[in-house]
C-alpha positions in Angstrom: -57.4 5.4 38.3 -57.1 1.7 37.9 -55.0 1.1 41.0 -51.8 0.6 38.9 -48.6 2.4 40.0 -46.1 2.7 37.2 -42.7 4.5 37.4 -42.3 7.6 35.3 -39.4 6.1 33.3 -41.5 3.2 32.1 -44.2 5.5 30.9 -41.6 7.5 29.0 -40.2 4.4 27.4 -43.6 3.2 26.4 -44.4 6.6 24.9 -41.2 6.5 22.9 -41.9 3.0 21.7 -45.4 4.0 20.6 -43.9 6.9 18.7 -41.4 4.6 17.0 -44.2 2.2 16.0 -46.4 5.0 14.7 -43.6 6.8 13.0 -44.0 9.9 15.1 -40.5 9.9 16.5 -38.7 11.0 13.3 -39.6 14.7 13.7 -38.1 14.8 17.1 -35.0 13.1 15.7 -34.4 15.8 13.1 -35.0 18.5 15.7 -32.2 17.0 17.9 -29.5 17.0 15.1 -28.0 20.3 16.4 -27.6 18.7 19.8 -26.0 15.6 18.3 -23.5 17.9 16.4 -22.5 19.7 19.6 -22.1 16.5 21.5 -19.9 14.9 18.8 -17.6 18.0 18.8 -17.5 18.1 22.6 -16.3 14.4 22.6 -13.5 15.2 20.1 -13.0 18.6 18.5 -11.6 16.9 15.4 -14.9 15.0 14.7 -16.6 16.4 11.6 -20.4 16.8 11.6 -21.7 19.0 8.8 -25.5 19.7 8.8 -27.2 21.4 5.8 -30.7 22.7 5.8 -32.9 24.5 3.2 -35.7 26.9 3.6 -39.2 25.8 2.8 -41.4 28.0 0.6 -44.6 27.8 2.7 -42.8 27.8 6.0 -40.3 30.1 7.6 -38.5 27.3 9.5 -35.5 25.4 8.1 -35.9 22.0 6.6 -33.4 19.1 6.8 -31.4 18.5 3.6 -28.4 16.3 4.5 -25.8 15.6 7.2 -22.2 14.3 7.0 -20.5 12.6 9.9 -16.8 11.5 10.0 -15.0 10.3 13.2 -11.5 11.7 13.6 -9.9 8.6 15.0 -11.2 6.2 12.3 -10.4 8.6 9.5 -6.8 9.1 10.8 -6.3 5.4 11.2 -7.5 4.8 7.6 -5.3 7.4 6.1 -2.1 6.5 8.1 -2.3 2.8 8.8 -4.7 1.2 6.2 -4.7 0.5 2.5 -6.0 3.1 0.2 -9.1 1.3 -0.9 -12.4 2.8 0.1 -15.7 1.1 -0.5 -18.7 3.4 -0.9 -22.4 2.4 -1.2 -25.9 3.8 -0.6 -28.4 2.2 1.9 -32.1 2.8 1.5 -33.7 3.6 4.9 -37.3 2.4 5.3 -38.9 5.4 7.1 -41.5 8.0 6.3 -38.9 10.3 4.8 -37.5 7.6 2.5 -33.9 8.9 3.0 -30.7 7.2 1.9 -27.5 6.8 3.9 -24.2 7.0 2.0 -21.4 5.0 3.7 -17.6 4.7 3.2 -15.6 2.0 4.8 -12.1 0.5 4.4 -10.0 -2.5 5.5 -7.4 -2.5 8.3 -4.3 -4.6 8.2 -6.1 -7.7 9.4 -8.8 -7.4 6.8 -11.2 -6.0 9.4 -13.9 -3.5 8.3 -13.2 0.0 9.4 -16.1 2.6 9.0 -14.8 6.0 7.9 -17.8 8.3 7.1 -21.6 8.4 6.9 -23.9 10.8 5.2 -27.7 10.8 5.1 -29.4 12.5 2.1 -32.9 12.8 0.8 -32.1 11.1 -2.5 -29.1 9.3 -4.0 -28.1 11.3 -7.0 -25.0 13.0 -8.5 -25.3 16.0 -6.2 -25.4 13.8 -3.1 -22.3 11.8 -4.2 -20.4 14.9 -5.0 -21.2 16.3 -1.5 -20.2 13.1 0.1 -17.0 12.5 -1.7 -15.8 16.1 -1.4 -16.3 16.0 2.3 -14.4 12.7 2.5 -11.5 14.3 0.6 -11.5 17.2 3.0 -11.7 15.0 6.1 -8.8 12.9 4.9 -6.9 16.0 3.8 -6.1 14.6 0.4 -5.2 16.4 -2.8 -8.1 15.7 -5.2 -8.3 12.1 -4.0 -4.6 11.4 -4.5 -3.7 7.9 -3.1 -7.4 6.9 -2.9 -9.0 3.9 -4.7 -12.8 4.1 -4.5 -14.8 1.0 -5.1 -18.5 1.5 -6.0 -21.4 0.0 -7.8 -21.6 2.7 -10.5 -25.2 3.8 -9.6 -26.7 7.3 -9.5 -23.6 9.1 -10.7 -20.9 7.9 -8.3 -18.5 7.1 -11.1 -19.0 10.5 -12.7 -18.5 12.2 -9.3 -15.2 10.5 -8.8 -13.9 11.3 -12.3 -14.9 14.9 -12.3 -14.4 16.0 -8.7 -11.6 13.7 -7.5 -9.5 13.4 -10.7 -6.4 11.9 -8.9 -8.4 9.1 -7.3 -8.9 5.7 -9.0 -12.4 4.3 -9.4 -13.1 0.6 -9.4 -16.4 -1.1 -10.4 -18.0 -3.7 -8.2 -17.9 -7.0 -10.1 -21.3 -8.1 -8.7 -23.0 -5.4 -10.7 -21.3 -6.6 -14.0 -22.1 -10.3 -13.1 -25.8 -9.7 -12.4 -26.1 -7.6 -15.6 -24.4 -10.4 -17.6 -26.7 -13.1 -16.2 -29.8 -10.9 -16.9 -28.8 -10.3 -20.5 -27.5 -13.8 -21.3 -29.3 -16.3 -19.0 -28.7 -19.3 -21.3 -25.0 -18.7 -21.8 -23.1 -21.2 -19.6 -20.3 -18.9 -18.8 -21.2 -17.6 -15.3 -18.6 -19.7 -13.6 -15.9 -18.3 -16.0 -16.6 -14.7 -15.2 -14.9 -14.6 -11.8 -11.7 -16.1 -13.4 -12.0 -13.5 -16.2 -11.1 -16.4 -18.6 -10.7 -15.4 -22.2 -12.0 -18.7 -23.4 -15.6 -17.4 -22.9 -15.5 -16.5 -26.6 -15.5 -20.2 -27.5 -18.7 -20.7 -25.5 -20.6 -17.6 -26.2 -19.1 -15.0 -28.6 -21.9 -12.5 -28.0 -21.4 -12.6 -24.2 -17.6 -12.3 -24.8 -18.1 -9.2 -26.9 -20.4 -7.6 -24.3 -17.9 -8.2 -21.5 -15.1 -6.8 -23.7 -17.1 -3.6 -24.2 -18.1 -3.3 -20.5 -15.2 -1.1 -19.5 -13.4 -4.1 -18.1 -10.4 -2.0 -17.0 -12.6 -0.8 -14.1 -13.4 -4.2 -12.7 -10.6 -6.7 -13.8 -8.3 -7.4 -10.9 -5.1 -7.3 -12.8 -5.9 -3.7 -13.8 -6.0 -2.5 -10.2 -3.1 -0.2 -9.3 -0.3 -2.0 -7.4 -0.2 0.6 -4.6 -3.7 -0.4 -3.5 -2.4 -3.8 -2.3 -5.9 -5.3 -2.1 -7.7 -8.0 -4.1 -11.3 -6.9 -3.2 -13.4 -6.6 -6.3 -16.9 -6.5 -4.8 -18.7 -4.4 -2.2 -18.5 -7.1 0.4 -17.1 -4.5 2.9 -20.2 -2.3 2.8 -22.5 -5.4 2.7 -21.1 -6.8 5.9 -21.3 -3.3 7.5 -24.9 -3.1 6.5 -25.6 -6.4 8.2 -24.1 -5.1 11.4 -25.9 -1.7 11.3 -29.2 -2.9 9.9 -31.1 -2.6 13.2 -30.0 1.0 13.5 -31.7 2.1 10.3 -35.1 1.8 11.9 -34.3 4.5 14.5 -34.8 8.2 14.2 -32.0 10.1 12.5 -30.4 11.4 15.7 -30.6 8.0 17.5 -29.3 6.3 14.4 -26.2 8.4 14.1 -25.6 8.3 17.8 -25.7 4.5 17.8 -23.5 4.3 14.6 -21.0 6.6 16.2 -20.9 4.6 19.4 -20.5 1.3 17.5 -17.8 2.8 15.3 -15.8 3.9 18.4 -16.2 0.4 19.9 -15.0 -1.3 16.7 -12.0 1.1 16.5 -11.0 0.5 20.1 -11.4 -3.2 19.8 -9.2 -3.3 16.7 -6.6 -1.0 18.3 -6.2 -3.2 21.3 -6.0 -6.4 19.1 -3.2 -4.8 17.0 -0.8 -5.0 20.0 -0.8 -8.8 19.8 0.4 -9.1 16.2 1.8 -5.8 15.1 5.4 -7.1 15.3 4.6 -10.0 12.9 5.5 -9.9 9.3 2.0 -10.9 8.2 -1.3 -10.5 10.0 -3.2 -13.4 11.6 -5.8 -13.5 8.8 -3.1 -13.7 6.1 -1.3 -16.4 8.1 -4.5 -18.5 8.2 -5.1 -18.0 4.5 -1.5 -19.1 3.6 -1.7 -22.1 5.8 -5.1 -23.2 4.4 -3.9 -22.7 0.8 -0.7 -24.7 1.4 -2.6 -27.4 3.1 -5.2 -27.7 0.3 -2.4 -27.7 -2.3 -0.4 -30.4 -0.5 -3.6 -32.5 -0.1 -3.9 -32.6 -3.9 -0.3 -33.5 -4.6 -0.4 -37.1 -3.5 -2.9 -37.8 -6.3 -0.5 -36.6 -8.9 2.8 -37.8 -7.5 1.8 -40.8 -5.5 3.6 -40.0 -2.2 2.3 -40.1 1.3 1.5 -36.9 3.2 -0.8 -35.9 6.1 -1.5 -32.8 8.0 1.2 -33.4 10.5 4.0 -33.3 8.0 5.9 -30.3 6.7 4.5 -28.2 3.9 7.4 -29.0 1.6 7.2 -32.1 -0.6 9.8 -35.0 -0.4 13.2 -34.4 -1.9 12.7 -37.3 -4.4 9.6 -35.6 -5.9 10.1 -35.3 -9.6 9.7 -32.0 -11.4 6.6 -31.6 -13.5 6.9 -29.2 -16.5 3.9 -27.5 -18.0 3.0 -28.6 -21.5 2.6 -26.3 -24.5 -1.1 -26.5 -24.1 -1.0 -25.6 -20.5 1.2 -22.6 -21.4 -1.4 -21.4 -23.9 -4.0 -21.6 -21.2 -1.9 -19.4 -18.9 -1.7 -16.5 -21.5 -4.8 -14.9 -19.9 -2.8 -14.1 -16.7 -1.2 -10.8 -17.2 1.1 -11.0 -14.2 2.3 -14.5 -15.2 3.1 -13.4 -18.7 4.9 -10.3 -17.4 7.1 -12.5 -15.1 7.7 -15.0 -18.0 8.7 -12.2 -20.4 11.0 -10.6 -17.8 12.8 -13.7 -16.6 12.5 -16.2 -19.5 12.5 -13.9 -22.6 16.2 -14.5 -23.5 15.5 -18.2 -24.1 11.8 -17.9 -25.0 11.5 -21.5 -23.6 8.4 -21.2 -21.4 9.2 -24.5 -19.6 7.8 -23.5 -16.2 8.5 -25.8 -13.2 6.7 -26.2 -10.0 8.5 -26.0 -6.6 11.7 -23.9 -6.9 12.5 -25.1 -3.4 12.4 -28.7 -4.8 15.1 -27.8 -7.3 17.3 -26.2 -4.7 17.0 -29.2 -2.4 18.0 -31.6 -5.2 20.9 -29.4 -6.1 22.1 -29.3 -2.5 21.7 -33.1 -2.3 24.0 -33.6 -5.3 26.5 -31.2 -3.8 26.6 -33.3 -0.6 27.1 -36.5 -2.5 30.0 -35.0 -4.4 31.6 -33.8 -1.1 31.1 -37.2 0.6 34.7 -38.5 0.1 36.1 -35.1 1.3 33.8 -35.2 4.3 35.0 -38.6 5.3 38.6 -37.5 4.9 38.0 -34.5 7.1 35.8 -36.0 9.7 37.6 -39.4 10.2 40.7 -38.0 12.1 38.5 -35.7 14.2 36.2 -38.6 15.1 39.2 -40.7 16.0 40.5 -37.9 18.2 37.1 -37.5 19.8 36.9 -41.2 20.5 40.4 -41.3 22.1 39.5 -38.2 24.1 36.3 -39.8 25.3 38.0 -43.0 26.2 40.7 -41.1 28.2 38.0 -39.0 29.9 36.1 -42.1 30.8 39.1 -43.7 32.4 39.9 -40.5 34.3 36.3 -40.4 35.4 36.4 -44.0 36.6 39.6 -43.3 38.6 38.0 -40.2 40.1 35.0 -42.2 41.2 37.2 -44.8 42.8 39.1 -42.1 44.7 35.9 -40.5 45.9 34.5 -43.8 47.1 37.7 -44.7 48.9 37.9 -41.3 50.6 34.3 -41.4 51.6 34.7 -44.9 53.1 37.8 -43.8 55.1 35.8 -40.8 56.4 32.9 -43.0 57.5 35.2 -45.4 59.3 36.9 -42.6 61.1 33.6 -41.1 62.2 32.4 -44.4 63.4 35.5 -44.7 65.6 
């Protein structure tokens, strides 16, 4: 009509974009969920896609209720090769339906985020969390959540769902929730920086805040109360927050496109991590842990020269000089350490017979000093043993040198005679 020729695929893309802008693409997305389920099961028959619908009173057609998606490869990797901590959270989706996406993610050996399961529901409530957690338990083939540590924010019945329907699982509370609630209730109490250390001296600054923290079910969020088999120090929902940042642009799509994009990204993440494992799986610790250990040691050794007045730079070894004196902890310092449950347990176990809590830094330092004294005591014996051998070595070297000189003279004489004969 206007003399413009446009390919059909451009018109199709423009129409889809217009539907996305106007919010008219979401109905088509819900209609394609059955096709998405068939495609996921065709790619891998162990993939789990559960779609639930409900009948509408005024209409005969079915209406979407919720969908659960779990990739087989990531769930198997989490169960077999990863630690048992699973962070769960709910993401609000800004669309005409105002749905919520429930997510579950774990950590691999190199502290990389591994998505495990996704579920989109109409509202985040107790029934939705029960449906989500039960399906995760079935997908991982666990016995009532045995061997699973679930980290959540405690909203909308997730804590009750774990306690009632996964009795063998351990529930952990996100510390950000407790911290934000504490700041809201006690904005003038200067104890915010002490919360993350869980220091018991908060009672000296604000007794009211201390009492509130004590009654806040602290066994659920204190790090030293975490089961030892979890082997993780994560106390916040940083896992799901980082995953939300990566998948944020997918939440604006229709439901079918959203789950297709998330499944594709999850497969790419898994494959990339699987290929990276071959570079470090024979190491005793992962690359991330190696970097953390090196940084902590470097930071600690940078602070030691101020206390002990000895020179050190980044090119030196991480061990201090042998002449470094030991520094015992005073009685006041020992009292300050009573809030550390692990330290007190170690002190009671190894120092309880003497009850002298005279803790020392650098056990390696003590061993080096002990070895140095042993070498000093053995110095006369070492001279007695090594002197004859050194004398024998010197005599042998001198005889070898004389023989070598004679051999060189013989070779030079022979070569000169050969040259003279050849010249003749």
